[in-house]
MMTF fields as JSON, N, C-alpha, C and O atoms, coordinates in Angstrom:
{
  "mmtfVersion": "1.0.0",
  "mmtfProducer": "UNKNOWN",
  "numBonds": 331,
  "numAtoms": 332,
  "numGroups": 83,
  "numChains": 1,
  "numModels": 1,
  "chainsPerModel": [1],
  "groupsPerChain": [83],
  "chainIdList": ["A"],
  "bondAtomList": [4, 2, 8, 6, 12, 10, 16, 14, 20, 18, 24, 22, 28, 26, 32, 30, 36, 34, 40, 38, 44, 42, 48, 46, 52, 50, 56, 54, 60, 58, 64, 62, 68, 66, 72, 70, 76, 74, 80, 78, 84, 82, 88, 86, 92, 90, 96, 94, 100, 98, 104, 102, 108, 106, 112, 110, 116, 114, 120, 118, 124, 122, 128, 126, 132, 130, 136, 134, 140, 138, 144, 142, 148, 146, 152, 150, 156, 154, 160, 158, 164, 162, 168, 166, 172, 170, 176, 174, 180, 178, 184, 182, 188, 186, 192, 190, 196, 194, 200, 198, 204, 202, 208, 206, 212, 210, 216, 214, 220, 218, 224, 222, 228, 226, 232, 230, 236, 234, 240, 238, 244, 242, 248, 246, 252, 250, 256, 254, 260, 258, 264, 262, 268, 266, 272, 270, 276, 274, 280, 278, 284, 282, 288, 286, 292, 290, 296, 294, 300, 298, 304, 302, 308, 306, 312, 310, 316, 314, 320, 318, 324, 322, 328, 326],
  "bondOrderList": [1, 1, 1, 1, 1, 1, 1, 1, 1, 1, 1, 1, 1, 1, 1, 1, 1, 1, 1, 1, 1, 1, 1, 1, 1, 1, 1, 1, 1, 1, 1, 1, 1, 1, 1, 1, 1, 1, 1, 1, 1, 1, 1, 1, 1, 1, 1, 1, 1, 1, 1, 1, 1, 1, 1, 1, 1, 1, 1, 1, 1, 1, 1, 1, 1, 1, 1, 1, 1, 1, 1, 1, 1, 1, 1, 1, 1, 1, 1, 1, 1, 1],
  "groupList": [{"groupName": "MET", "atomNameList": ["N", "CA", "C", "O"], "elementList": ["N", "C", "C", "O"], "formalChargeList": [0, 0, 0, 0], "bondAtomList": [1, 0, 2, 1, 3, 2], "bondOrderList": [1, 1, 2], "singleLetterCode": "M", "chemCompType": "L-PEPTIDE LINKING"}, {"groupName": "SER", "atomNameList": ["N", "CA", "C", "O"], "elementList": ["N", "C", "C", "O"], "formalChargeList": [0, 0, 0, 0], "bondAtomList": [1, 0, 2, 1, 3, 2], "bondOrderList": [1, 1, 2], "singleLetterCode": "S", "chemCompType": "L-PEPTIDE LINKING"}, {"groupName": "GLY", "atomNameList": ["N", "CA", "C", "O"], "elementList": ["N", "C", "C", "O"], "formalChargeList": [0, 0, 0, 0], "bondAtomList": [1, 0, 2, 1, 3, 2], "bondOrderList": [1, 1, 2], "singleLetterCode": "G", "chemCompType": "PEPTIDE LINKING"}, {"groupName": "THR", "atomNameList": ["N", "CA", "C", "O"], "elementList": ["N", "C", "C", "O"], "formalChargeList": [0, 0, 0, 0], "bondAtomList": [1, 0, 2, 1, 3, 2], "bondOrderList": [1, 1, 2], "singleLetterCode": "T", "chemCompType": "L-PEPTIDE LINKING"}, {"groupName": "ARG", "atomNameList": ["N", "CA", "C", "O"], "elementList": ["N", "C", "C", "O"], "formalChargeList": [0, 0, 0, 0], "bondAtomList": [1, 0, 2, 1, 3, 2], "bondOrderList": [1, 1, 2], "singleLetterCode": "R", "chemCompType": "L-PEPTIDE LINKING"}, {"groupName": "LYS", "atomNameList": ["N", "CA", "C", "O"], "elementList": ["N", "C", "C", "O"], "formalChargeList": [0, 0, 0, 0], "bondAtomList": [1, 0, 2, 1, 3, 2], "bondOrderList": [1, 1, 2], "singleLetterCode": "K", "chemCompType": "L-PEPTIDE LINKING"}, {"groupName": "GLU", "atomNameList": ["N", "CA", "C", "O"], "elementList": ["N", "C", "C", "O"], "formalChargeList": [0, 0, 0, 0], "bondAtomList": [1, 0, 2, 1, 3, 2], "bondOrderList": [1, 1, 2], "singleLetterCode": "E", "chemCompType": "L-PEPTIDE LINKING"}, {"groupName": "VAL", "atomNameList": ["N", "CA", "C", "O"], "elementList": ["N", "C", "C", "O"], "formalChargeList": [0, 0, 0, 0], "bondAtomList": [1, 0, 2, 1, 3, 2], "bondOrderList": [1, 1, 2], "singleLetterCode": "V", "chemCompType": "L-PEPTIDE LINKING"}, {"groupName": "LEU", "atomNameList": ["N", "CA", "C", "O"], "elementList": ["N", "C", "C", "O"], "formalChargeList": [0, 0, 0, 0], "bondAtomList": [1, 0, 2, 1, 3, 2], "bondOrderList": [1, 1, 2], "singleLetterCode": "L", "chemCompType": "L-PEPTIDE LINKING"}, {"groupName": "PRO", "atomNameList": ["N", "CA", "C", "O"], "elementList": ["N", "C", "C", "O"], "formalChargeList": [0, 0, 0, 0], "bondAtomList": [1, 0, 2, 1, 3, 2], "bondOrderList": [1, 1, 2], "singleLetterCode": "P", "chemCompType": "L-PEPTIDE LINKING"}, {"groupName": "HIS", "atomNameList": ["N", "CA", "C", "O"], "elementList": ["N", "C", "C", "O"], "formalChargeList": [0, 0, 0, 0], "bondAtomList": [1, 0, 2, 1, 3, 2], "bondOrderList": [1, 1, 2], "singleLetterCode": "H", "chemCompType": "L-PEPTIDE LINKING"}, {"groupName": "GLN", "atomNameList": ["N", "CA", "C", "O"], "elementList": ["N", "C", "C", "O"], "formalChargeList": [0, 0, 0, 0], "bondAtomList": [1, 0, 2, 1, 3, 2], "bondOrderList": [1, 1, 2], "singleLetterCode": "Q", "chemCompType": "L-PEPTIDE LINKING"}, {"groupName": "ALA", "atomNameList": ["N", "CA", "C", "O"], "elementList": ["N", "C", "C", "O"], "formalChargeList": [0, 0, 0, 0], "bondAtomList": [1, 0, 2, 1, 3, 2], "bondOrderList": [1, 1, 2], "singleLetterCode": "A", "chemCompType": "L-PEPTIDE LINKING"}, {"groupName": "ILE", "atomNameList": ["N", "CA", "C", "O"], "elementList": ["N", "C", "C", "O"], "formalChargeList": [0, 0, 0, 0], "bondAtomList": [1, 0, 2, 1, 3, 2], "bondOrderList": [1, 1, 2], "singleLetterCode": "I", "chemCompType": "L-PEPTIDE LINKING"}, {"groupName": "PHE", "atomNameList": ["N", "CA", "C", "O"], "elementList": ["N", "C", "C", "O"], "formalChargeList": [0, 0, 0, 0], "bondAtomList": [1, 0, 2, 1, 3, 2], "bondOrderList": [1, 1, 2], "singleLetterCode": "F", "chemCompType": "L-PEPTIDE LINKING"}, {"groupName": "TRP", "atomNameList": ["N", "CA", "C", "O"], "elementList": ["N", "C", "C", "O"], "formalChargeList": [0, 0, 0, 0], "bondAtomList": [1, 0, 2, 1, 3, 2], "bondOrderList": [1, 1, 2], "singleLetterCode": "W", "chemCompType": "L-PEPTIDE LINKING"}, {"groupName": "ASP", "atomNameList": ["N", "CA", "C", "O"], "elementList": ["N", "C", "C", "O"], "formalChargeList": [0, 0, 0, 0], "bondAtomList": [1, 0, 2, 1, 3, 2], "bondOrderList": [1, 1, 2], "singleLetterCode": "D", "chemCompType": "L-PEPTIDE LINKING"}],
  "groupTypeList": [0, 1, 2, 3, 2, 4, 5, 6, 6, 6, 7, 4, 4, 0, 8, 6, 3, 9, 10, 9, 11, 7, 9, 12, 6, 8, 12, 12, 4, 12, 12, 6, 10, 2, 2, 4, 8, 8, 4, 4, 4, 4, 7, 8, 4, 4, 8, 2, 7, 8, 12, 8, 13, 3, 12, 7, 3, 12, 14, 3, 7, 15, 12, 8, 8, 7, 11, 9, 15, 11, 12, 9, 9, 12, 6, 13, 3, 9, 9, 8, 16, 2, 15],
  "groupIdList": [1, 2, 3, 4, 5, 6, 7, 8, 9, 10, 11, 12, 13, 14, 15, 16, 17, 18, 19, 20, 21, 22, 23, 24, 25, 26, 27, 28, 29, 30, 31, 32, 33, 34, 35, 36, 37, 38, 39, 40, 41, 42, 43, 44, 45, 46, 47, 48, 49, 50, 51, 52, 53, 54, 55, 56, 57, 58, 59, 60, 61, 62, 63, 64, 65, 66, 67, 68, 69, 70, 71, 72, 73, 74, 75, 76, 77, 78, 79, 80, 81, 82, 83],
  "secStructList": [7, 7, 2, 2, 2, 2, 2, 2, 2, 2, 2, 2, 2, 2, 6, 6, 1, 7, 7, 7, 7, 7, 7, 1, 6, 2, 2, 2, 2, 2, 2, 2, 2, 6, 6, 2, 2, 2, 2, 2, 2, 2, 2, 2, 2, 2, 2, 2, 2, 2, 2, 2, 2, 2, 2, 2, 2, 2, 2, 2, 2, 2, 2, 2, 2, 2, 7, 6, 6, 1, 7, 7, 7, 7, 1, 1, 7, 7, 7, 7, 7, 7, 7],
  "xCoordList": [-36.394, -35.015, -33.788, -33.601, -33.169, -31.623, -30.771, -31.09, -29.661, -29.418, -28.123, -27.607, -27.733, -26.958, -27.585, -27.118, -29.06, -29.412, -30.308, -30.9, -30.411, -31.304, -29.974, -30.254, -28.748, -27.469, -27.464, -27.648, -27.318, -26.941, -27.981, -27.525, -29.108, -29.922, -30.042, -30.502, -29.678, -29.308, -28.028, -27.77, -27.452, -26.158, -26.218, -25.453, -27.372, -27.852, -28.174, -27.701, -29.167, -30.544, -29.145, -29.194, -28.14, -27.487, -26.649, -26.498, -25.998, -25.546, -26.559, -26.114, -27.889, -28.68, -28.952, -29.685, -28.751, -29.116, -27.837, -26.742, -28.358, -27.01, -26.163, -26.361, -24.899, -23.602, -23.244, -23.62, -22.359, -22.617, -20.988, -19.843, -21.547, -19.998, -19.166, -19.402, -17.723, -16.581, -15.864, -15.868, -15.132, -14.614, -13.594, -13.117, -13.047, -12.21, -10.799, -9.794, -10.955, -9.201, -8.622, -7.409, -9.737, -9.526, -8.418, -8.053, -7.872, -6.911, -5.626, -4.617, -5.478, -4.349, -4.038, -2.845, -5.257, -5.228, -4.69, -3.625, -5.345, -4.68, -3.469, -2.973, -2.724, -1.754, -0.34, 0.767, -1.012, -0.277, -0.104, 0.877, -1.004, -1.215, -0.424, 0.09, -0.539, 0.347, 2.037, 2.926, 2.201, 3.916, 3.967, 5.057, 3.037, 3.886, 4.054, 4.97, 3.189, 3.277, 4.605, 5.365, 4.7, 5.887, 6.839, 7.286, 7.397, 8.35, 8.635, 9.798, 7.793, 7.469, 8.559, 9.678, 7.575, 8.006, 9.223, 9.785, 9.857, 11.058, 12.333, 13.364, 12.168, 12.567, 12.546, 13.296, 11.824, 11.153, 12.02, 12.622, 12.243, 12.77, 14.514, 15.142, 14.842, 16.564, 17.159, 18.328, 15.88, 16.389, 16.335, 17.4, 15.708, 16.128, 17.005, 17.578, 17.168, 18.775, 20.042, 21.115, 19.72, 20.981, 20.793, 21.523, 19.754, 20.175, 20.338, 20.598, 20.275, 20.575, 22.346, 23.106, 22.736, 24.093, 24.709, 25.553, 24.046, 24.412, 24.831, 25.734, 23.779, 23.69, 24.978, 25.86, 24.737, 25.944, 26.8, 27.645, 27.593, 28.828, 29.216, 30.296, 28.467, 28.529, 28.885, 29.976, 28.158, 28.395, 29.516, 30.297, 29.812, 31.632, 32.436, 33.232, 32.492, 33.174, 33.556, 34.648, 32.297, 32.332, 32.946, 33.386, 32.881, 33.552, 34.511, 35.204, 35.205, 36.756, 37.144, 38.327, 36.437, 37.079, 37.232, 38.299, 36.229, 35.739, 36.501, 37.359, 36.086, 36.408, 36.027, 36.734, 34.359, 33.759, 33.592, 32.873, 34.474, 34.74, 36.244, 36.78, 36.665, 38.14, 37.406, 36.441, 37.999, 37.664, 38.384, 39.222, 37.869, 38.413, 39.576, 39.866, 40.425, 41.702, 41.174, 40.42, 41.726, 41.595, 41.808, 42.866, 41.025, 40.969, 41.957, 42.459, 42.381, 42.941, 44.235, 44.005, 45.351, 46.677, 46.614, 46.37, 46.905, 47.001, 48.039, 48.893, 48.194, 48.995, 50.264, 50.206, 51.291, 53.013, 53.325, 53.407, 53.503, 54.099, 55.25, 55.451, 56.52, 57.755, 58.883, 60.06, 58.435, 59.409, 60.355, 61.251],
  "yCoordList": [-18.666, -18.784, -18.067, -16.921, -18.992, -18.549, -17.597, -17.319, -17.127, -15.923, -15.952, -15.02, -17.275, -17.725, -17.466, -16.792, -18.39, -18.492, -17.153, -17.109, -16.004, -14.934, -13.883, -13.089, -14.149, -13.407, -14.352, -13.671, -15.386, -16.589, -15.454, -14.644, -15.557, -15.095, -13.704, -13.423, -12.778, -11.818, -11.303, -10.245, -12.466, -11.609, -12.406, -12.04, -13.599, -14.122, -13.15, -13.093, -12.102, -11.308, -9.787, -9.043, -9.808, -8.76, -8.951, -7.955, -10.451, -10.719, -11.157, -11.555, -11.217, -11.194, -10.048, -10.289, -8.678, -7.625, -6.799, -6.615, -6.312, -5.719, -5.168, -4.605, -5.344, -4.83, -3.655, -3.466, -2.876, -1.201, -0.893, -1.287, -0.069, -0.101, 0.232, 1.173, -0.478, 0.051, 0.874, 0.448, 2.185, 2.956, 2.559, 1.49, 2.859, 1.984, 2.343, 1.633, 3.674, 4.158, 3.097, 2.951, 2.32, 2.098, 0.834, 0.585, 0.022, -0.981, -0.045, -0.383, 1.237, 1.806, 2.369, 2.576, 2.861, 3.829, 2.976, 3.279, 1.76, 0.499, 0.215, 0.002, 0.132, -0.421, 0.677, 0.385, 2.054, 3.04, 3.356, 4.057, 2.953, 3.125, 2.269, 2.621, 0.792, -0.412, -0.349, -1.089, 0.761, 0.949, 2.161, 2.689, 2.598, 3.645, 2.91, 3.139, 2.156, 1.401, 0.366, 0.083, 0.031, -0.878, 0.175, 0.329, 1.137, 1.959, 2.577, 2.721, 2.878, 3.614, 2.227, 2.172, 1.393, 0.131, -0.433, -0.959, -0.393, -0.443, 0.471, -0.035, 1.606, 3.227, 3.265, 4.091, 2.533, 2.395, 1.16, 1.094, -0.094, -1.148, -0.185, -0.192, 0.423, 0.218, 1.278, 1.261, 2.407, 2.884, 2.098, 2.078, 1.587, 0.531, -0.059, -0.255, -0.373, -1.393, -0.626, -1.01, 0.741, 1.574, 2.372, 3.268, 1.932, 2.653, 1.614, 2.061, 0.245, -0.863, -0.984, -1.441, -0.649, -0.461, 0.493, 0.443, 1.231, 2.427, 2.375, 2.84, 1.6, 1.662, 0.85, 1.116, -0.488, -1.703, -1.22, -2.027, -0.274, 0.871, 1.973, 2.478, 2.054, 3.178, 2.159, 2.334, 1.142, 0.595, -0.067, -0.115, -0.63, -1.113, -0.317, -0.624, 0.743, 1.894, 2.029, 1.72, 2.663, 2.739, 1.547, 1.841, 0.637, -0.418, -0.556, -0.726, -0.572, -0.735, 0.679, 0.931, 1.411, 2.691, 2.808, 2.967, 2.716, 2.443, 1.187, 1.282, -0.138, -1.132, -1.71, -1.98, -1.847, -1.902, -3.323, -3.526, -4.563, -5.394, -5.528, -6.629, -4.577, -4.994, -4.105, -3.389, -4.269, -4.032, -2.636, -2.332, -1.875, -0.601, -0.44, -1.415, 0.478, 0.146, 0.927, 1.898, 0.286, 0.321, 1.718, 2.279, 2.249, 3.682, 4.12, 5.244, 2.735, 3.097, 1.54, 0.331, 2.199, 1.553, 0.662, 1.096, -0.742, -1.365, -1.01, -0.317, -1.352, -1.176, -1.222, -2.055, -0.717, -1.677, -2.002, -1.105, -3.297, -3.919, -4.096, -4.095, -4.32, -4.614, -3.845, -4.205, -2.809, -1.23, -1.424, -0.643],
  "zCoordList": [-4.16, -5.036, -4.374, -3.964, -4.424, -3.067, -3.971, -5.127, -3.338, -3.615, -4.509, -5.126, -4.416, -5.671, -7.168, -8.086, -7.091, -8.402, -8.732, -9.81, -7.753, -7.912, -8.879, -9.777, -8.431, -8.963, -10.614, -11.623, -10.724, -11.715, -12.604, -13.412, -12.346, -13.079, -13.436, -14.542, -12.617, -13.004, -14.007, -14.582, -13.912, -14.318, -16.105, -16.997, -16.305, -17.386, -18.197, -19.331, -17.642, -18.318, -18.79, -19.769, -17.738, -17.992, -19.394, -20.102, -19.881, -20.965, -21.831, -22.908, -21.698, -23.079, -23.585, -24.545, -23.482, -23.348, -23.967, -23.437, -25.389, -26.281, -25.564, -24.487, -26.288, -25.215, -26.19, -27.347, -25.341, -25.605, -26.513, -26.29, -27.514, -28.668, -27.972, -27.214, -27.95, -27.491, -28.475, -29.63, -28.185, -28.372, -29.601, -29.222, -30.814, -31.746, -31.11, -31.127, -30.513, -29.91, -28.587, -28.431, -27.58, -26.722, -26.54, -25.392, -27.676, -27.352, -27.661, -27.042, -28.639, -28.407, -27.366, -27.142, -26.24, -25.199, -24.302, -23.766, -23.991, -23.488, -23.469, -22.362, -24.519, -24.888, -24.357, -23.906, -24.665, -24.049, -22.973, -22.728, -21.916, -20.806, -19.686, -18.624, -20.433, -19.942, -20.48, -20.057, -21.541, -21.509, -20.781, -20.558, -20.436, -19.371, -17.927, -17.136, -17.774, -16.249, -16.466, -15.541, -17.369, -17.189, -17.122, -15.986, -18.192, -18.017, -16.677, -16.301, -16.079, -14.336, -13.533, -13.022, -13.781, -12.819, -12.984, -12.023, -14.371, -14.437, -13.955, -13.512, -14.069, -13.34, -12.096, -11.576, -11.334, -9.659, -9.497, -8.425, -10.591, -10.315, -10.009, -8.951, -11.096, -11.45, -10.262, -9.877, -9.651, -8.624, -7.61, -6.992, -7.281, -6.149, -5.894, -4.823, -6.824, -6.902, -6.875, -6.41, -7.551, -7.117, -5.901, -5.478, -5.427, -4.013, -3.09, -1.973, -3.148, -2.473, -2.869, -2.015, -3.868, -4.211, -3.214, -2.32, -3.672, -2.552, -1.161, -0.466, -1.029, 0.868, 1.292, 2.109, 0.26, 0.995, 0.42, 0.807, -0.485, -0.744, 0.487, 0.795, 0.797, 2.153, 3.238, 3.78, 3.636, 4.482, 4.296, 5.246, 3.231, 3.204, 3.516, 4.404, 3.005, 3.296, 4.602, 5.077, 5.351, 6.391, 7.552, 8.663, 7.181, 8.276, 8.125, 9.129, 6.695, 6.836, 7.138, 7.371, 7.147, 7.838, 9.591, 10.185, 10.056, 11.708, 12.25, 13.128, 11.598, 11.931, 13.313, 14.284, 13.055, 14.584, 15.176, 16.155, 14.371, 14.511, 15.609, 15.743, 16.158, 17.022, 17.862, 17.594, 18.867, 20.502, 20.335, 19.486, 21.328, 21.691, 22.286, 22.98, 22.288, 22.807, 24.521, 24.589, 25.629, 26.714, 27.211, 26.924, 27.834, 28.408, 29.312, 29.288, 30.545, 31.751, 31.578, 31.558, 31.497, 31.564, 32.939, 34.065, 32.552, 34.01, 34.729, 34.176, 35.967, 37.01, 36.345, 35.44, 36.413, 36.451, 37.89, 38.729, 38.19, 39.276, 39.066, 37.851, 39.886, 39.425, 39.374, 39.378, 39.329, 38.606, 40.432, 40.749]
}
């Protein structure tokens, strides 16, 4: 028997046995756990958006104050000829 046929036979054997009893409160616990996960993801997403907005705002304020797109003033004045 090939490896695939052996695995299929094992799965069939497992499915033919009686299934274990599921706890009655399992669905409620799963729903509660899922709700916690959704709330946690929502809070993390909102914190991420808030951090991104804060970073963009800080960069914008810095850029407006420093104006890095302008050339820095010359340190040495050019010689004056013709005086």
